[in-house]
C-alpha positions in Angstrom: 99.0 -101.8 116.3 98.4 -105.1 117.1 101.2 -107.8 117.1 100.6 -110.5 114.9 101.7 -114.0 115.6 101.7 -117.4 113.7 102.0 -120.7 115.0 101.6 -124.2 113.8 99.7 -127.4 115.2 102.3 -129.9 115.1 100.2 -132.4 117.4 98.5 -135.0 115.6 94.9 -136.1 116.6 94.8 -137.9 120.0 93.8 -141.2 120.3 93.1 -141.5 123.8 90.1 -140.0 125.7 89.4 -139.3 129.4 85.7 -140.1 129.0 83.6 -141.8 126.7 79.6 -141.2 126.2 77.4 -143.8 124.1 74.1 -144.0 123.1 73.9 -142.5 119.6 73.7 -144.6 116.5 75.7 -143.5 113.8 77.2 -140.1 113.3 77.0 -136.9 115.9 76.6 -134.1 114.0 76.5 -131.4 116.8 77.6 -131.0 120.6 77.0 -128.4 123.1 78.7 -128.2 126.8 76.7 -126.2 129.3 77.1 -125.8 133.1 74.6 -124.7 135.8 77.1 -122.6 137.7 75.0 -119.3 137.2 72.2 -120.9 138.8 73.8 -123.4 141.4 77.0 -121.5 142.3 80.4 -123.0 141.3 80.7 -125.6 144.2 77.3 -126.9 143.1 77.5 -127.0 139.5 77.0 -130.0 137.4 78.2 -129.7 133.5 76.2 -131.3 130.9 76.8 -132.4 127.1 74.4 -132.1 124.7 74.6 -134.1 121.4 72.3 -134.2 118.4 73.1 -137.0 115.6 71.9 -138.7 112.4 69.8 -141.4 114.4 67.4 -138.4 114.7 67.8 -138.0 118.6 69.5 -135.3 120.8 70.9 -136.7 124.1 72.0 -135.1 127.5 75.0 -136.4 129.5 76.5 -136.0 132.5 79.9 -134.6 131.8 81.3 -136.3 135.0 79.8 -139.7 135.1 79.0 -140.0 131.4 75.4 -141.0 132.3 72.7 -140.2 129.8 70.2 -138.2 131.6 67.6 -137.4 128.8 66.7 -138.6 125.2 64.7 -135.9 122.9 62.8 -137.9 120.4 60.7 -136.6 117.9 62.5 -135.4 114.9 61.8 -137.0 111.6 65.5 -136.6 110.4 68.7 -135.6 111.1 69.6 -133.2 113.8 72.4 -130.7 112.4 72.3 -127.9 115.4 71.2 -127.3 118.9 71.3 -124.8 121.4 70.2 -124.2 125.3 67.9 -121.1 125.9 66.8 -120.2 129.4 63.7 -118.3 129.9 62.3 -117.0 133.3 58.5 -118.2 133.6 56.3 -118.5 136.7 55.5 -121.0 139.1 53.7 -121.7 142.0 54.8 -122.9 145.4 53.0 -122.8 148.6 50.3 -120.8 147.2 53.1 -118.2 146.1 53.8 -117.0 142.6 57.3 -116.4 141.7 59.8 -116.8 138.7 62.3 -119.2 138.0 64.5 -120.3 135.2 63.4 -122.7 132.8 66.1 -124.5 130.5 64.9 -125.5 127.2 66.8 -127.2 124.5 66.2 -126.2 120.9 67.1 -128.6 118.0 67.3 -128.0 114.1 66.7 -130.7 111.7 67.0 -131.8 108.1 63.1 -132.5 108.7 63.0 -128.5 108.3 61.5 -128.0 111.8 63.2 -126.3 115.2 61.9 -128.1 118.2 61.8 -126.8 121.7 62.2 -129.3 124.4 61.8 -129.3 128.5 65.5 -130.3 129.5 64.5 -131.7 132.7 61.6 -134.0 131.2 62.6 -134.7 127.9 59.2 -133.7 126.6 59.0 -131.7 123.2 57.0 -128.6 124.2 56.8 -126.8 120.7 57.4 -127.6 117.4 58.4 -124.7 114.7 57.0 -125.3 111.4 59.3 -122.3 110.3 56.7 -121.2 107.2 56.3 -117.9 106.4 54.0 -115.8 103.4 50.4 -115.2 103.0 49.7 -117.5 100.3 48.7 -120.8 101.0 50.3 -123.1 100.9 52.9 -121.0 102.7 56.6 -121.3 102.0 59.3 -123.6 104.1 62.6 -122.2 105.2 64.0 -125.5 104.6 66.3 -127.8 106.4 67.7 -126.3 109.3 71.6 -125.9 109.3 72.4 -123.9 112.5 70.1 -122.6 115.3 70.7 -119.7 117.9 68.2 -118.3 120.8 67.7 -115.3 122.3 65.0 -113.5 124.4 62.0 -114.2 122.5 63.3 -115.1 118.8 64.9 -118.1 117.6 67.3 -117.7 114.8 68.0 -120.1 111.9 70.5 -120.7 109.1 68.9 -122.9 105.7 71.0 -124.1 102.7 69.5 -120.8 100.8 72.1 -118.4 102.7 69.2 -116.9 104.6 69.2 -115.8 108.3 65.8 -115.9 109.9 64.5 -114.7 113.0 61.4 -116.3 114.6 59.3 -115.2 116.9 59.4 -118.1 120.0 55.6 -117.6 121.1 54.0 -117.9 117.8 57.0 -119.5 115.4 56.1 -116.4 112.8 58.8 -115.0 110.7 60.2 -111.5 112.5 62.9 -110.7 110.0 65.5 -112.6 107.7 68.7 -111.3 106.0 70.4 -112.7 103.2 73.5 -110.6 102.7 76.2 -113.6 102.6 77.1 -114.6 99.1 78.6 -118.0 100.2 76.9 -120.8 102.6 76.7 -119.7 105.9 78.8 -122.0 108.3 78.6 -120.2 111.7 76.1 -118.7 113.8 76.6 -117.3 117.4 75.0 -114.7 119.7 77.6 -112.5 122.0 76.0 -111.4 124.8 75.7 -108.0 126.6 79.6 -107.1 128.1 80.7 -104.7 130.9 84.0 -103.4 131.0 84.8 -101.1 134.2 87.6 -98.6 133.9 88.8 -96.1 136.3 86.1 -93.4 135.0 83.2 -95.4 133.7 81.4 -98.9 132.7 81.7 -99.4 129.2 78.6 -101.7 128.1 78.7 -103.5 124.6 75.3 -104.5 123.4 74.4 -107.9 122.1 75.4 -108.8 118.7 74.5 -111.7 116.4 77.6 -113.3 114.3 77.6 -115.3 111.1 80.5 -116.5 109.1 80.4 -117.7 105.5 82.6 -119.7 102.9 82.5 -116.0 101.3 85.3 -115.1 103.7 83.4 -112.9 105.6 82.0 -112.5 109.4 78.7 -110.5 109.1 77.2 -109.0 112.7 73.5 -108.0 113.2 71.4 -106.4 115.6 69.8 -109.2 117.2 66.3 -108.0 117.4 65.7 -106.3 114.0 68.3 -108.0 111.8 70.0 -104.7 111.0 73.6 -105.2 109.9 75.9 -103.5 111.9 79.4 -104.3 110.4 81.2 -106.7 107.9 84.8 -108.0 108.5 86.5 -109.1 105.4 89.2 -112.0 105.6 92.0 -112.4 102.9 92.0 -116.0 103.6 90.5 -119.6 102.6 86.6 -120.1 102.9 85.2 -119.4 106.7 84.1 -122.6 108.3 83.2 -121.9 112.1 83.9 -118.8 114.4 83.7 -118.3 118.2 83.1 -115.1 119.7 83.7 -114.3 123.4 81.8 -111.6 125.4 85.1 -109.7 125.8 85.2 -109.2 121.8 87.8 -111.6 121.1 86.6 -113.4 117.8 88.2 -116.8 116.8 87.4 -117.8 113.0 88.2 -121.3 111.3 89.3 -120.3 107.8 90.6 -123.4 106.1 93.4 -124.9 107.9 94.1 -122.0 110.1 92.3 -120.3 113.3 92.6 -116.7 113.2 92.2 -114.7 116.4 91.4 -111.2 115.6 89.5 -108.0 117.0 85.7 -108.3 116.7 85.3 -104.7 115.8 87.8 -104.1 113.2 89.0 -107.7 112.1 92.7 -106.9 112.7 94.6 -110.2 113.3 96.1 -110.9 116.8 97.6 -114.4 116.3 97.0 -117.1 113.7 97.8 -120.5 113.9 97.5 -123.3 111.1 97.1 -127.3 111.3 98.5 -129.7 109.5 95.8 -132.4 109.8 93.0 -130.3 107.5 90.2 -127.9 107.5 89.2 -126.4 110.9 85.4 -126.9 111.1 84.7 -126.1 115.0 86.5 -123.6 117.1 86.2 -122.9 120.9 87.7 -120.5 123.6 87.0 -120.6 127.2 88.5 -117.6 127.9 92.0 -118.4 128.9 
């Protein structure tokens, strides 16, 4: 049986900062931190900060220097969510064809579209209108609140409480799921994870996680949308989640952070903040 430990956040929000990144006008709605250690190696990696804001723009900053490296301009309204996806694509050099990783930024907006950007050049390479149905005019999925990407699919969450998966190549709807009864407030893919024991290597497959104000976390099969399990919490509404590849799950429920097992939902630790609702949570594995 897992031990439950409860703690309290006593530290008020800090007024100090280590670095300042400027350029956006008005509110920043979303942010992700990415490093290229997988491709470049730890000794040569650069850490990047990607942001999206009310000014309809996304930006890329060098985390070490604060320099703005690229501005992604094209949305007609606010950017609510963004995600980095890496695809292996063919390239030519010295008359030889080979595969290299290509970085793309995906942004979801109030203008009801998802855009795919070339990270290095800032060029928009694809606009996904997110329309479906056989009758013209086709139905629109609506405002894109959350976005995630995996392999050949991009996932969106819209105000109608529906999770949808779209084909990256043609933008057509692949599958949709509408099991949540409250607003969907978090969306994250957990990559495949391998755990070595003395006797075997245990492989945990990829899973797609959503959380909701209906106080549940739902886990889906990424390729098909098949529901796998539901974790129910006797808490305040859930506003965010973070799942690690090793199976540790963190949810922000009201003013608390709950650290639990992603298979069973059993609580390992919980922490309560005295400074309002928890709207974002992140774990670096430590």
